[in-house]
N, C-alpha and C positions, 0 to 999 in steps of 0.2 A: 645377618644382625640378631646380637643377643637382645635381651629384654635388658641389660644397662646401658647399651647403646640407646636404646627408645627412649629409657626416663633420661637422658644426659639430652636428648633429640628434644623434650617435650620439656623440660625444665630450661631449656635455653630459648627456643619459642618464645616460651611466658613468658621469660624474662626483655624477648624483644616486644610482644606485646604489649606488655605493661610500658614497655618503653615510648613506644611510641603512641600509644595513648595520653601518656603524660604531652609528649609534643605536639602533636597534632591530633586531637580527637574530632572523632567524628562529631557533627556537625547537629546540632540537637533539631530532631525531627526528621534526618536525612529519609531514613527507613522508611518513615510512615508518608513522605513525598514521592520517594521511587516506587513503592505499592500503587499508590492513588495513579502516579502519572502513566504506569502499565495497565491500570486498570481502566483507567481515560481512554486510552491508546488502543484495546480492547474494544471498548463501548464503538470507538470511531467506527472501526470496519465493521462491523455487525449494525449499528446502524448504516452504513451505504448497502449493505446486502437488504437491509429491510426497506431501501427507497427505489427498489426497482419498480417503473413507471407499469411494465406486462408482467403480470399474475406470476407463473411456473414459467421454468428456465422452457416446459418442454411445447410449449406454448408460443415461443419465439416466431418460428415458421408457421408461415399461415398461406391461405392461398396464392397473396401477391409475392410469398416469399421476401419479405420487408418484416423490420422489428425496430421501434424504438423504447430505445432504455435510459433511464436516468438512473446518475450515482449521484449521492452527496454525503459527507461528512459532517455537517454543518456548519463548515466553513469553505468549502469548495464543491462544486456541483459539475458534474458533467452528465450531457446531452451527446448521446448516441445514435447513429442511425446505422442499421446494416439492411443492404440490399444484394439478391446475389445479380452477378454480372453473367451476359451473352455466354462465356468458355466456362462457366461453371463453377467459377470465385466469386468472392462475396469482396464489397464495398465496404467502407465503415467511415464512415463523417462523423466529424465530436466537434462537440462546442465547450471549454470549459471556462467558468468566470471568474478563472485568477490567472496570473503571469506567471506560463506555466513554461518551465526550462525545457526539458526532455519530455519528451512524449513519445511510449513505446506500447506495442502493441504483444505480447506476447500467447503465443501456444507450445507447449512442451517445450523445447531446447532451441526453436522459431522464433524471430523477433523482428518485427518492422519496425521504423523510425518515423517520426513523421515532425516537421516543423509547423509551431505555432504560426500563424495567420494571425491580420487585422480580426480582433474581435474575441480572441480566441477560437478558433475557426483550424479543422487539423483532418486531414483526411489517410485512409491508409486504401491503396488498393493492391488487388490480384494475393487477397488473403486466404487462405487455405480454408474451407468449412470445417468448420472445429469447434472447439471448447477455446475461449480464449478470455485473457484478463490486461487490464489496460493500467499500465503503468507510469506515473510521472512524475516530476519535481518540479513543484510550484513552490511561489513565492507568497506569500501571504500579508495581510497589511502592512504589519510592522517590517517586512524587510528579511523575514527567516526564511530559509528553507524548509521546507519537508516533502516527501515522500504519500502520496496518494497514491491507492492502488485499490480496484474494482474487485470484488468480488467473481471468478469464474460466470462468463456468460455463452451462450454457443450463438458463432456467427455463421 
């Protein structure tokens, strides 16, 4: 393409943009609302990271080889208890205070699924030791579905 083709395309796109701005203008404040929504989502994930019950991730394993972790994003809270099994694997017991529709524990490419029981209880058995992340789809008080994801933690 030569410069004339680029100029013709640019003029055509400018006319199309002007036409659509007249027919269907961007709602006032949309850009500001979107920036705020993205910033709040980032803060939600950071808050979940900051509410770890037990100090640093390096201290998750103790002499008893168990740990209790709590994650919250301000609207949903999750309590996890990890313990070693006799065969060297791990068991993760959890409780969530929201209605959970899907609960998954992810380690790299591997995932375990759990069904939420009464009072939000769930469990994962035969989990490989290592770094994991909990992912859930929860229903909030208004009935809206949203994702809840913890930072990585050691199982």
